ROVO-315064 format. One record per residue: residue in one letter; x, y, z of N, C-alpha, C in turn. Coordinates in steps of 0.001 Angstrom, whole numbers, padded with zeros to 6 digits, always signed. Layout:
BEGIN
AXYZXYZXYZ
...
// end
This chain:
BEGIN
M-086237-083272-016522-086856-082014-016678-088090-081905-017556
T-088840-081917-017406-089979-081694-018731-090262-080189-018900
L-090415-079508-020467-090873-078601-020696-092394-078402-020522
L-093105-077496-019715-094354-077452-019490-095102-076268-020247
S-094218-075236-020424-094670-074173-021617-093601-073696-022093
H-093849-072495-023105-093131-071350-023700-093601-070520-023914
L-093124-069226-023489-093921-067802-023812-092731-066996-024408
D-093078-066784-025346-091560-065704-026065-092152-064619-026469
S-092727-063680-026082-093266-062669-026765-092600-061185-027236
Y-091006-061122-026799-090212-060375-027149-088734-060883-027924
A-088484-059985-028526-087262-059924-029267-085977-060292-028118
T-085736-059773-027318-084624-060015-026575-084869-059968-024902
Y-084575-060628-024306-084516-060512-022331-083166-060362-022473
S-082864-059657-020733-081762-059534-019696-081591-060328-018608
A-083282-060590-018002-082941-060964-016812-084343-061588-016098
C-084362-062449-015409-085675-062600-014777-085583-063140-013455
W-086759-062097-012650-086744-062546-011063-088436-063098-010534
S-087963-063468-009864-089500-064317-008887-090198-063112-008238
Y-091298-063470-008075-092252-062624-007292-093399-063671-006716
V-093466-063947-005410-094436-064841-005143-095314-063807-003968
H-096820-063763-004351-097635-063222-003697-098047-063437-002068
H-098142-062740-001317-098398-063548-000044-099725-064611-000095
D-100627-064429-001186-101422-065982-001190-101080-066742-001752
G-099703-066795-002300-098814-068284-003262-098929-068088-004893
R-099353-066920-005549-099240-067208-006683-098532-066605-006985
E-097672-066841-008199-096126-066836-008496-095911-066674-009700
Y-095045-065135-009892-094888-064587-011230-093594-064153-011444
A-093178-064445-012707-091607-064116-013340-091744-062586-013802
I-090704-062098-013513-090372-060888-013683-089612-060392-014489
L-089886-060145-015878-088612-060335-017122-088279-058952-017665
G-087000-058956-017716-086359-057725-018223-086495-057964-019656
T-086932-057197-020539-086591-056883-021984-086158-055670-022247
T-085864-056012-023871-085219-054437-024345-085833-053306-024205
E-087497-053168-024178-088343-051836-024058-088822-051962-022581
G-088509-052801-021790-089024-052653-020452-089519-053719-019517
T-090623-053999-018582-090584-055542-017892-091700-055862-018118
S-091758-057034-018356-093140-058050-018501-093458-058926-017281
I-094505-058971-017090-094550-059526-016094-095792-060527-016176
V-095520-061892-016173-095830-062979-016437-096347-063776-015219
R-097870-064372-014908-098399-065208-013663-098223-066498-014232
L-097560-067161-012972-096886-068394-013432-097958-069507-013075
T-099040-069333-012020-099796-070147-011417-100280-071651-011957
D-100817-071515-013433-100711-072550-014251-099069-072820-014742
P-098339-073211-014566-097305-073512-015340-097383-073942-016874
A-098236-074343-016706-098939-074620-018565-099449-074157-019215
N-099581-072501-018599-100466-071472-019209-100109-070379-018798
P-098619-069926-019101-098526-068809-018687-098821-067413-019200
V-099052-066242-018463-100119-065345-018738-099373-063643-018205
E-099370-063134-019475-098223-061684-019201-099856-061078-018659
V-099753-060576-017455-100252-059635-016580-100078-057978-016735
G-098613-057713-017062-098292-056299-017235-097603-056415-017830
F-097438-055188-018522-096123-054476-019344-095623-053295-018950
I-094270-052740-017934-093964-051379-018107-092732-050763-018359
N-093700-049882-019478-092206-049471-020103-091412-048991-019686
G-090212-048960-020360-088721-048495-020093-087872-047842-020747
P-086753-046999-020708-085993-046645-021637-085101-047825-022434
T-084737-047864-023344-084609-049302-024230-082965-049187-023592
S-082926-050603-023830-081480-051012-023441-081548-052560-023094
D-080367-052879-023600-080211-054547-023569-079839-054914-022238
W-080136-054318-020890-079912-054809-019638-081302-054326-018896
R-081566-054927-018282-082866-054771-017391-082964-055787-016353
E-082377-055076-014973-082730-055769-013909-083866-055772-012951
A-084388-056730-012278-085294-055906-011229-085174-056843-009641
K-085349-056792-008898-085146-057296-007487-086849-056986-006538
Q-087345-057813-006029-088767-057963-005103-088264-057637-003951
Y-088972-056542-002855-089168-056392-001774-090586-056638-001280
R-091231-056909-000600-092535-057596-000027-093665-057394-001051
N-094127-056190-001528-095337-056069-002613-094632-055185-003292
W-093571-054819-003309-092519-054158-004953-091617-054643-005421
V-091597-054215-006558-090740-054817-007426-089961-053363-008266
Y-088457-053559-007807-087763-052527-007901-086702-052929-009502
V-087029-052065-010642-086580-052194-011825-085314-050815-012203
V-083892-051493-012357-082929-050298-012849-082711-051210-014305
T-082179-050153-014481-081192-050142-016421-080333-049378-016683
E-079506-049683-017670-078693-048916-017818-078982-047827-019235
G-080251-047565-019680-080805-047265-020504-080840-045916-020107
T-080579-044638-021188-080526-043527-021278-082101-042982-021747
G-082808-042013-021753-083738-041225-022198-085101-041175-021468
A-086356-041593-021982-087587-041290-021196-087729-042803-020456
G-088202-042340-018790-088078-043338-018117-087243-043903-017152
R-085961-043085-017436-084886-043405-016506-084764-043359-015195
G-083854-044273-014551-084221-043700-013090-084640-045499-012524
L-084989-045434-011145-085615-046573-010673-086708-046681-010573
Q-087572-047767-011256-088977-047725-011152-089445-048734-010197
V-090437-048209-009327-090732-048760-008638-092393-049518-008713
I-092372-050288-008880-093745-051267-009062-094615-051821-007882
S-095768-051500-007742-096756-052186-006751-096895-053387-007268
M-096948-054524-006598-097735-055845-006902-098697-056270-005522
E-099129-054660-005192-100177-055252-004170-101691-055821-004926
N-101821-055706-006255-102823-056794-007153-101857-057327-008080
P-101309-057980-007884-100123-058938-008821-100651-059054-010523
D-102223-059258-010342-102688-059521-011800-102780-058102-012252
Q-102812-056719-011621-102658-055496-012267-101511-054830-011738
P-100290-054705-011907-098949-054286-011645-098907-053279-012036
D-098372-052084-010890-098477-050562-011053-097441-050042-011136
L-096959-049020-011834-095713-048250-011987-095926-047416-011254
V-095571-047122-009584-096175-046377-008961-094909-045063-009033
K-093722-044904-009294-092826-043556-009294-091327-044636-010269
T-091146-043184-010504-089618-043453-011073-088888-043051-010549
Y-087863-043195-009301-087018-042095-008560-085756-041769-009517
R-085609-040490-009604-084693-039646-009951-083813-038940-009350
L-084069-038786-008574-083650-037446-007629-081916-037588-007542
T-082063-038455-006974-080494-038828-006848-079808-040160-007732
F-080410-040790-008708-080156-041850-009256-080982-041942-010795
D-079767-042464-011287-080693-042290-012834-080246-043478-013427
T-079274-044048-013579-079054-045847-014532-078335-046455-013462
A-078402-047495-013678-077890-048794-013209-077834-049668-013930
H-077037-050885-013480-076941-052028-013607-076623-053591-012479
T-077823-053769-012622-078185-054649-011049-078015-053518-009837
// end
């Protein structure tokens, strides 16, 4: 195994998920204490954070991908809690399109 790069922008991470755009670009979706970091990995030697979605403070943040959407949950409470829905239609400009709270508040995975 060869380490190609290292990106460590946040004090704490809780989870990592992958996203592959239909054109082949690859991204890491990283849960941090304060939100979700989205990192382009197209050039593995030069990872680039393309977006950060703020969320409630928590040691746990989980993300799952379905088609061009990333769904993020946390056990954190306060502003921004709920199920965050992130559009990856343009993955170099991820967009928080909705935070669903009607029947949902917090979760762990």
